[in-house]
C-alpha positions as CSV (number, residue, x, y, z in Angstrom):
1,M,83.8,118.7,101.3
2,D,82.9,117.0,98.2
3,I,85.3,117.9,95.9
4,Q,83.0,119.2,92.9
5,E,82.6,122.5,95.8
6,R,86.5,123.1,96.1
7,D,86.9,126.5,94.1
8,C,90.1,125.6,92.4
9,L,88.4,123.0,90.3
10,K,85.3,124.7,89.1
11,E,84.7,126.2,85.9
12,V,86.5,128.8,84.5
13,E,86.7,130.6,81.0
14,S,90.6,129.0,80.3
15,F,92.1,126.2,81.6
16,D,95.7,128.5,81.2
17,K,94.1,130.7,84.0
18,T,93.7,128.0,86.8
19,G,96.2,127.0,89.4
20,F,95.9,123.3,88.5
21,N,97.5,124.6,84.5
22,Y,100.2,126.5,86.6
23,T,100.7,123.5,88.7
24,L,100.6,121.2,85.9
25,S,103.5,124.2,83.9
26,L,106.1,123.4,87.4
27,L,105.9,119.7,87.6
28,S,105.5,118.9,83.9
29,G,108.5,116.6,82.5
30,K,109.5,113.6,82.5
31,Y,111.7,113.6,85.4
32,K,110.2,116.5,87.2
33,L,108.6,114.8,90.1
34,T,111.3,112.3,90.7
35,I,113.9,114.7,91.5
36,L,111.8,116.4,93.4
37,Y,111.0,113.5,95.4
38,A,115.0,112.3,95.5
39,I,116.2,116.0,96.7
40,Y,113.0,115.5,99.6
41,R,114.7,112.1,100.4
42,H,118.1,113.3,100.7
43,K,117.6,117.0,101.8
44,L,121.0,118.5,100.4
45,I,122.9,116.6,97.9
46,R,125.5,117.3,95.1
47,F,124.8,116.8,91.6
48,N,126.7,113.2,91.0
49,S,125.0,112.2,94.1
50,L,121.5,112.8,92.0
51,R,122.9,111.1,89.4
52,R,123.8,107.8,90.8
53,Y,121.0,108.1,93.1
54,L,118.8,108.3,89.6
55,N,121.0,106.6,87.7
56,M,118.0,106.6,84.3
57,I,118.3,109.8,83.9
58,S,120.9,111.1,81.8
59,H,123.6,113.7,82.6
60,K,122.4,117.0,80.6
61,T,118.5,115.6,80.8
62,L,119.4,116.0,84.8
63,S,121.3,119.2,84.5
64,V,118.7,120.5,81.9
65,T,115.7,120.2,84.6
66,L,117.3,120.9,87.9
67,K,117.4,124.1,85.9
68,E,113.8,124.5,84.7
69,L,113.5,124.1,88.7
70,E,115.8,126.3,90.0
71,K,114.5,129.1,87.5
72,D,110.9,127.8,89.1
73,G,111.9,128.1,92.8
74,L,111.2,124.4,93.1
75,V,115.0,124.2,93.8
76,I,117.9,125.9,95.7
77,R,121.2,125.5,93.2
78,K,124.3,126.4,95.7
79,E,127.8,126.2,94.2
80,Y,131.1,126.8,96.4
81,Q,134.2,128.1,94.6
82,Q,136.3,125.6,95.2
83,I,138.7,122.7,92.4
84,P,136.9,120.1,92.1
85,P,133.4,122.6,92.1
86,K,130.6,121.6,94.3
87,V,127.3,122.4,94.0
88,E,125.0,121.0,96.1
89,Y,120.4,121.1,95.8
90,S,117.9,121.6,98.0
91,L,113.9,122.3,97.7
92,S,113.4,126.1,98.4
93,E,109.5,126.9,100.7
94,K,108.2,126.7,97.2
95,G,109.4,123.3,96.5
96,K,109.4,121.5,100.2
97,S,105.6,123.4,100.5
98,L,104.7,120.2,97.7
99,I,105.4,117.6,100.2
100,P,102.1,117.2,101.0
101,I,101.2,116.6,97.2
102,F,103.6,114.1,97.8
103,Y,102.5,112.5,101.0
104,V,99.2,112.3,99.5
105,M,99.9,110.9,95.5
106,C,102.5,108.3,97.9
107,E,99.3,107.5,100.0
108,W,97.2,106.8,96.6
109,G,100.1,104.8,94.6
110,E,100.2,102.8,97.7
111,S,96.1,101.9,97.9
112,Y,96.2,101.2,94.0
113,L,99.7,99.9,93.8
114,H,98.6,95.8,95.0
115,N,95.3,96.4,93.4
116,T,96.0,96.2,89.7
């Protein structure tokens, strides 16, 4: 199917009413895709392990972004009532539904990575 024929990319009266805009609203942000990818690769990960893995993200930025992803229903946060506190993150079903998009992005990147 030609890309121009797909219903979700058709012309609409307002951009804010498109599925594309909704997707962007969930994924836009400097590190959201990076964090989702990291959680996907680890399946279940604690905050400090995630922070070490993504060492370019500050503690505060990671914390704020995880809260946004949880609010949007893409990430599940499980807190254990113990000392010291233990918090684990995983992808929700909604978050897991993004995995095919990650694969397409990866394939696209691989095909152009060495052509620049």
